[in-house]
C-alpha positions in Angstrom: 7.5 7.8 51.0 9.5 6.1 48.3 6.9 3.3 48.2 4.2 5.9 47.3 5.9 6.7 44.0 4.0 5.1 41.1 5.8 3.2 38.5 5.2 4.3 35.0 4.3 1.8 32.3 6.8 1.3 29.5 5.9 2.9 26.2 5.4 -0.4 24.5 2.8 -1.7 26.9 -0.8 -1.4 25.8 -2.3 1.8 27.2 -5.9 2.6 26.1 -5.2 6.3 26.4 -2.2 6.2 24.2 -2.9 6.9 20.5 -1.0 4.8 18.1 -1.2 1.7 15.9 0.0 -1.7 16.6 2.8 -1.2 14.0 4.0 1.9 15.9 4.2 -0.3 19.0 6.3 -2.9 17.1 8.5 -0.1 15.8 9.1 1.2 19.4 9.9 -2.3 20.6 12.4 -2.7 17.8 14.0 0.6 18.7 14.3 -0.5 22.3 16.1 -3.6 21.3 18.2 -1.2 19.3 21.8 -2.3 19.7 21.4 -5.4 17.7 22.8 -5.4 14.2 21.0 -7.2 11.4 22.5 -8.7 8.3 21.7 -7.2 4.9 19.7 -10.4 4.0 17.6 -10.1 7.1 17.0 -6.4 6.4 15.9 -7.2 2.8 13.6 -9.9 4.1 12.1 -7.5 6.6 11.6 -4.8 3.9 10.0 -7.4 1.7 7.6 -8.4 4.5 6.8 -4.8 5.1 6.1 -4.2 1.4 3.8 -7.3 1.3 1.7 -5.9 4.1 1.4 -2.5 2.5 0.4 -3.7 -0.9 -2.9 -5.2 -1.8 -1.7 -6.6 -5.1 0.5 -9.8 -5.3 4.1 -8.6 -5.7 5.3 -11.8 -7.2 2.8 -11.5 -10.0 3.7 -7.9 -10.6 7.4 -8.8 -10.7 6.6 -11.5 -13.3 4.7 -9.0 -15.4 7.5 -6.5 -15.2 10.0 -9.2 -16.4 7.9 -9.9 -19.5 9.3 -6.6 -20.8 12.5 -7.4 -22.7 14.1 -4.2 -21.4 13.7 -5.3 -17.8 16.2 -7.9 -16.7 16.2 -7.3 -12.9 13.5 -5.7 -10.7 14.3 -4.7 -7.1 11.7 -5.2 -4.4 11.4 -1.5 -4.0 10.6 -0.9 -7.7 8.1 -3.8 -7.7 6.4 -2.3 -4.6 6.3 1.2 -6.2 4.7 -0.2 -9.3 2.1 -2.1 -7.2 1.3 1.0 -5.2 0.9 3.1 -8.3 -1.4 0.5 -9.8 -3.5 0.4 -6.7 -3.8 4.2 -6.7 -4.6 4.3 -10.4 -7.4 1.6 -10.1 -8.8 3.4 -7.0 -8.9 6.7 -8.8 -10.5 5.5 -12.0 -13.0 3.4 -10.0 -14.0 6.4 -7.9 -14.5 8.5 -11.0 -16.5 5.8 -12.7 -18.6 5.4 -9.5 -19.8 9.0 -10.0 -21.3 8.0 -13.3 -22.9 4.8 -11.9 -24.5 6.9 -9.1 -25.9 9.4 -11.6 -27.6 6.4 -13.2 -28.8 5.4 -9.7 -26.8 2.2 -9.7 -24.3 0.8 -7.2 -22.5 -1.5 -9.7 -19.9 -0.2 -12.1 -20.5 -1.0 -15.7 -18.3 -0.6 -18.8 -20.2 2.5 -19.8 -19.3 4.1 -16.5 -15.6 3.5 -17.2 -16.0 4.8 -20.8 -17.7 8.0 -19.4 -14.9 8.5 -16.9 -12.2 8.0 -19.5 -13.9 10.5 -21.9 -14.7 13.1 -19.3 -11.4 13.2 -17.4 -8.3 14.5 -19.2 -5.9 12.4 -17.0 -7.4 9.3 -18.6 -7.1 10.5 -22.2 -4.4 7.9 -22.9 -7.0 5.2 -22.3 -9.4 6.3 -24.9 -10.2 3.5 -27.3 -8.7 0.8 -25.1 -12.0 -0.7 -24.0 -13.2 -1.1 -27.6 
């Protein structure tokens, strides 16, 4: 009867019933390979690659912009990523708020006046008043 025992699939094999993303599968595979040690340089390169996938903005350009500030001499990959993510969230937030004003005008395209209205109406954007003039 031992032959009748079904073999279970490993957790990293594709199973349509299993919920999870491709990245989770890669993470599980990496955990299975576990005992291997990676060098700090390899870990930094992997972290950089992970940050690049998670960010929609070009990290090299953001780092260059950060370095234009005379107070900034070095910028870690983590700090560049955080600035990029914060910028993405800020742009998304102001665009969504401006979209409300575009939709009130029965338009799908954002215009400068929509951004002006969002900046004037929402207290969080008060620091931007007068910047589009």
